[in-house]
C-alpha positions as CSV (number, residue, x, y, z in Angstrom):
1,M,10.2,1.9,-10.9
2,T,11.4,-0.6,-8.3
3,L,8.1,-2.0,-7.0
4,L,8.0,-4.5,-3.6
5,S,4.8,-5.9,-2.7
6,K,3.6,-7.9,0.3
7,T,0.1,-9.5,0.6
8,F,-1.1,-10.2,4.1
9,T,-3.8,-12.9,4.8
10,S,-4.6,-11.8,8.3
11,G,-5.3,-8.4,10.0
12,R,-6.6,-5.3,8.5
13,I,-3.8,-4.8,5.9
14,R,-4.3,-6.6,2.9
15,L,-1.4,-5.4,0.8
16,A,1.5,-3.2,1.2
17,D,3.2,-1.7,-1.8
18,Y,6.6,0.2,-1.7
19,N,8.6,1.9,-4.2
20,A,12.1,1.9,-3.5
21,E,13.1,4.8,-5.8
22,S,10.5,7.2,-4.4
23,Q,10.6,5.7,-0.9
24,Q,6.6,5.6,-1.0
25,L,4.6,3.2,1.1
26,D,1.0,2.1,0.0
27,L,-1.1,0.3,2.3
28,H,-4.4,-1.1,1.1
29,W,-6.7,-1.9,4.0
30,D,-9.6,-4.6,4.4
31,N,-12.3,-1.8,4.1
32,K,-10.9,-1.0,0.6
33,S,-9.1,2.3,1.5
34,T,-5.3,3.0,0.8
35,L,-3.1,5.2,2.9
36,A,0.2,6.3,1.3
37,Y,3.4,7.6,3.2
38,K,6.5,9.2,1.8
39,Q,10.0,9.4,2.9
40,V,9.7,5.6,4.3
41,P,13.0,3.8,4.4
42,Q,13.2,0.5,2.8
43,E,14.2,-1.3,6.1
44,V,10.7,0.0,7.8
45,F,9.1,-1.8,4.6
46,R,11.1,-4.8,5.5
47,R,10.2,-4.7,9.3
48,L,6.5,-4.3,8.5
49,C,6.6,-7.1,6.2
50,S,8.2,-9.4,9.0
51,A,6.2,-8.0,11.7
52,P,3.9,-10.6,13.9
53,N,1.2,-8.0,13.8
54,P,1.7,-5.3,10.9
55,T,-1.3,-3.4,12.0
56,T,0.5,-2.8,15.5
57,Y,3.7,-2.3,13.6
58,W,1.9,0.5,11.4
59,E,0.2,2.1,14.5
60,D,3.7,2.4,16.3
61,R,6.0,2.9,13.6
62,I,4.4,4.1,10.7
63,A,1.3,6.1,11.3
64,E,2.5,9.5,12.9
65,E,6.0,8.9,11.9
66,Y,5.8,9.7,7.9
67,P,4.1,12.4,6.1
68,K,0.9,11.2,4.2
69,G,0.8,11.1,0.5
70,R,-1.2,10.2,-2.6
71,P,-1.4,6.4,-3.6
72,M,0.3,5.4,-6.4
73,T,-2.1,4.9,-9.1
74,S,-0.3,2.8,-11.4
75,V,-0.2,0.0,-8.4
76,A,-3.9,0.3,-7.8
77,V,-4.6,-0.2,-11.6
78,P,-1.8,-1.8,-13.3
79,A,-1.6,-1.4,-17.1
80,G,-3.9,-3.8,-19.0
81,T,-6.4,-4.3,-16.0
82,K,-9.8,-3.8,-16.6
83,T,-11.7,-1.7,-14.5
84,L,-15.3,-1.5,-13.5
85,N,-16.1,1.0,-16.0
86,D,-14.5,-1.0,-19.0
87,L,-16.6,-4.3,-17.7
88,F,-20.2,-2.3,-16.8
89,G,-19.9,1.0,-18.4
90,P,-19.6,4.4,-16.7
91,D,-23.4,4.5,-15.5
92,A,-23.1,0.9,-13.6
């Protein structure tokens, strides 16, 4: 899997993960939610990453243009990463 990532330090989008093989884009937001979009060309990901305001670019060019999907779980919790259940138990 070819995974590209871009971290944003301002605005509502915190992280963009892009799988070049499946053309899926996952956007991780400042409220901890994740939106996934399918069939997104790599050029759209590149433009999102270089946009002066990524949130505005998302609203104008991605939100209504591409079908929504399920977030890539392997990106959310990479192999070897401890989860809250690992640290505190399932009843925490």
